[in-house]
DOBA-292274 format. One record per residue: residue in three letters; x negated, y negated, z of N, C-alpha, C in turn. Coordinates in steps of 0.001 Angstrom, whole numbers, always signed. Each point is the difference from the previous one (the first is absolute). Layout:
<nodes>
res | n.xx | n.yy | n.zz | ca.xx | ca.yy | ca.zz | c.xx | c.yy | c.zz
ALA | X | Y | Z | X | Y | Z | X | Y | Z
...
</nodes>
This chain:
<nodes>
res | n.xx | n.yy | n.zz | ca.xx | ca.yy | ca.zz | c.xx | c.yy | c.zz
MET | -2008 | -8681 | +9046 | +1435 | -504 | -67 | +538 | +1659 | -879
LEU | +1396 | +249 | +837 | +396 | +1304 | -243 | +722 | -217 | -1296
VAL | +209 | +588 | -893 | +851 | +387 | -1131 | +750 | +1561 | -133
ASN | +1290 | -942 | -336 | +1087 | +1585 | +99 | -363 | +462 | -1483
ILE | -425 | +1731 | -30 | -229 | +261 | -707 | +1110 | +1115 | -660
GLY | +667 | -123 | +325 | +1090 | +898 | -45 | +1131 | +759 | +1015
TYR | +1000 | +73 | +181 | +1111 | +968 | +746 | -815 | -277 | +1462
GLY | -314 | -1217 | +684 | -738 | -394 | +1453 | -1013 | +356 | -17
ASN | -1017 | +347 | -662 | -1059 | +93 | -100 | -505 | -1332 | -67
VAL | -1695 | +113 | +550 | -482 | -1469 | -37 | -1399 | +299 | -348
VAL | -936 | -641 | -437 | -1470 | -146 | -288 | -662 | -934 | +842
ASN | -1394 | -522 | +116 | -716 | -1418 | +549 | -707 | -160 | -1508
MET | +872 | -1001 | -279 | -880 | -259 | -1115 | -1003 | -581 | -253
ASP | -664 | -481 | +1149 | -1207 | -847 | +550 | -731 | +1684 | -411
LYS | +65 | +1158 | +198 | -637 | +1119 | -394 | -271 | +646 | -1036
VAL | +1023 | -297 | -1115 | +353 | +394 | -1390 | -1163 | -295 | -783
VAL | -638 | +929 | -767 | -1203 | -108 | -897 | +450 | -308 | -1568
SER | +1230 | +528 | -293 | +639 | -192 | -1323 | +1264 | +631 | -41
ILE | +977 | -59 | -385 | +1233 | +487 | -785 | -74 | +209 | -1344
ILE | +490 | +1227 | -503 | -111 | +801 | -469 | +1290 | +636 | -1029
LYS | +206 | -181 | -1139 | +819 | +1375 | -709 | +4 | +689 | -162
ALA | +742 | +1091 | +190 | -235 | +1415 | +668 | +1 | +1054 | -1404
ASP | +252 | -541 | -770 | +292 | +1072 | -951 | -1217 | +14 | -1125
ALA | -939 | -295 | +104 | -962 | +37 | -849 | -734 | +1665 | +1083
ALA | -529 | +631 | -1193 | -677 | +1269 | +18 | -983 | -48 | +1599
PRO | -977 | -1151 | -627 | -845 | +62 | +770 | +392 | +227 | +1841
ILE | +540 | -1525 | +216 | +1078 | +636 | +1128 | +1011 | +743 | +761
LYS | +99 | +233 | -978 | +740 | +1357 | +632 | -1030 | +963 | +268
ARG | -1512 | +553 | -487 | -1045 | +561 | +371 | -106 | -160 | +1509
MET | -176 | -2116 | +77 | -683 | +104 | +1077 | +1040 | -223 | +1172
VAL | +1638 | +130 | +43 | +580 | +523 | +773 | +240 | +879 | +235
GLN | -424 | +1345 | -840 | -258 | +1472 | +366 | -1088 | -417 | +686
ALA | -1587 | +197 | +524 | -776 | -284 | +108 | -25 | -604 | +1257
ALA | +930 | -1098 | +307 | +511 | -399 | +1618 | +702 | +653 | +370
LYS | +1411 | +1034 | -659 | +421 | +514 | +662 | -831 | +1473 | +767
ASP | -1156 | +681 | -812 | -644 | +813 | +403 | -944 | -112 | +1311
ASN | -205 | -1322 | -25 | -936 | -602 | +1043 | +705 | -789 | +1234
ASN | +1334 | +165 | +129 | +687 | -277 | +730 | -247 | -1525 | +205
LEU | -112 | -800 | -1429 | +171 | -1486 | +711 | +875 | -797 | -1005
ALA | +1127 | +1022 | -238 | +1590 | -527 | -831 | +1185 | -542 | +1317
ILE | +376 | -1376 | -221 | +796 | +153 | +868 | +1401 | -329 | -1036
ASP | +735 | +705 | +451 | +1057 | +358 | -1503 | +1126 | -675 | +999
ALA | +488 | -1578 | -450 | +1138 | -619 | +135 | +943 | -107 | -806
THR | +276 | +988 | -853 | +1071 | -93 | -781 | +1371 | +332 | -147
CYS | -68 | +767 | +1748 | +1461 | +675 | +271 | +747 | +837 | -907
GLY | -864 | +877 | -1043 | +554 | +1471 | -479 | -287 | -733 | -1546
ARG | +138 | -1022 | -496 | -242 | -1181 | -1029 | -1175 | +245 | -1257
LYS | +306 | -243 | -1126 | -910 | -244 | -812 | -882 | -1132 | +432
THR | -1477 | +330 | -358 | -1007 | -672 | +228 | -281 | -951 | -750
LYS | +162 | -1551 | -92 | -21 | -571 | -1025 | -1581 | -721 | +157
CYS | -435 | -227 | +1491 | -1246 | -550 | +68 | -877 | +15 | +1158
VAL | -787 | -200 | -385 | -1128 | +359 | +1064 | -884 | -707 | +1046
LEU | +94 | -420 | +717 | -1069 | -538 | +1133 | -1029 | +391 | +519
VAL | -1283 | -767 | -686 | -1058 | +424 | +902 | -865 | -715 | +1188
MET | +478 | +441 | +763 | -783 | -634 | +1300 | -1848 | +193 | +110
GLU | -66 | -1173 | +1261 | -1715 | -407 | -250 | -68 | +1434 | +974
SER | +353 | +720 | +779 | -527 | +1629 | +446 | -49 | +673 | -684
GLY | +154 | -214 | -1424 | +114 | +1327 | -939 | +1225 | +1128 | -172
HIS | +1545 | -621 | +949 | +874 | +511 | -137 | +785 | -604 | -1196
ILE | +1104 | +564 | -469 | +1106 | -10 | -981 | +782 | -283 | +490
VAL | +825 | -749 | -471 | +1507 | +89 | +443 | +1066 | -174 | -1161
LEU | +676 | +1115 | -12 | +989 | +300 | -1442 | +1116 | -354 | +241
SER | +832 | -1243 | -789 | +1388 | -730 | -129 | +373 | +607 | -621
ALA | +1321 | -287 | -48 | +1149 | +296 | -1095 | +827 | -1196 | -135
LEU | -745 | -1544 | +153 | +642 | -1510 | -549 | -1282 | +413 | -1098
LEU | +566 | -1325 | -865 | -1362 | -508 | -1192 | -1257 | -950 | +567
SER | -1179 | +551 | -320 | -1033 | -990 | -3 | +730 | -1889 | +415
GLU | +717 | -121 | -1148 | +87 | -1332 | -59 | +935 | -785 | +839
THR | +975 | +1569 | +789 | +1426 | -558 | +1091 | -1357 | -591 | +1745
ILE | -758 | +1379 | -466 | -1260 | -316 | +1611 | -373 | -1163 | -280
GLU | -620 | -239 | -966 | -819 | -1543 | -8 | +533 | -938 | -279
ASN | +1191 | -129 | -475 | +1543 | -1159 | +79 | -115 | -60 | +1693
ARG | +245 | +784 | +804 | +433 | -28 | +1542 | -1619 | -467 | +940
ALA | -419 | +629 | -825 | -1849 | -176 | +645 | +293 | -1799 | -371
LEU | -276 | -454 | -783 | -45 | -1813 | -655 | +1128 | -274 | +515
GLY | +1233 | +237 | +300 | +1361 | -598 | +934 | -459 | -117 | +1328
LEU | -150 | +815 | +402 | -726 | -637 | +1130 | -1454 | -749 | +397
HIS | -571 | -85 | -1206 | -583 | -1129 | +459 | +571 | -963 | +328
THR | +823 | -592 | -1483 | +428 | -1170 | +62 | +714 | -57 | +1007
THR | +521 | +360 | +571 | +1122 | +36 | +1638 | -985 | -224 | +713
GLU | -1285 | +288 | +660 | -778 | -128 | +674 | -1047 | -1279 | -740
ARG | +3 | -457 | -659 | -206 | -1516 | -233 | +1010 | -1299 | +217
GLY | +1368 | +226 | -384 | +532 | -298 | +528 | +460 | -1437 | -911
ASN | -220 | -1008 | -47 | +448 | -1161 | -485 | -1331 | -473 | -1156
GLU | -879 | +749 | +518 | -1339 | -748 | -574 | +672 | -254 | -1721
ASP | +360 | +1511 | -191 | +57 | -191 | -1637 | +1155 | -1123 | -550
ALA | +805 | -413 | +843 | +1161 | -997 | -387 | -1052 | -933 | -175
ARG | -899 | -770 | +397 | -218 | -1384 | -51 | -1104 | +114 | -1168
</nodes>
């Protein structure tokens, strides 16, 4: 399932291992290491990175959206896909 991670960029949530806030120092080091190894995908469109999506392939995707926003969008798609099952 594809989820919008901001500014017209989408990611396959079936391939996401975790969504992490980007403000901690260890995460900033992880991002720099991924950039050095050409494993970083910058989807921020020039804005501040607020969260990092770690993919199954070892790539990381940088997003300018909050992790909670992406989580809510992913959960919203699950509810929509199930249709009226939740209403029963």
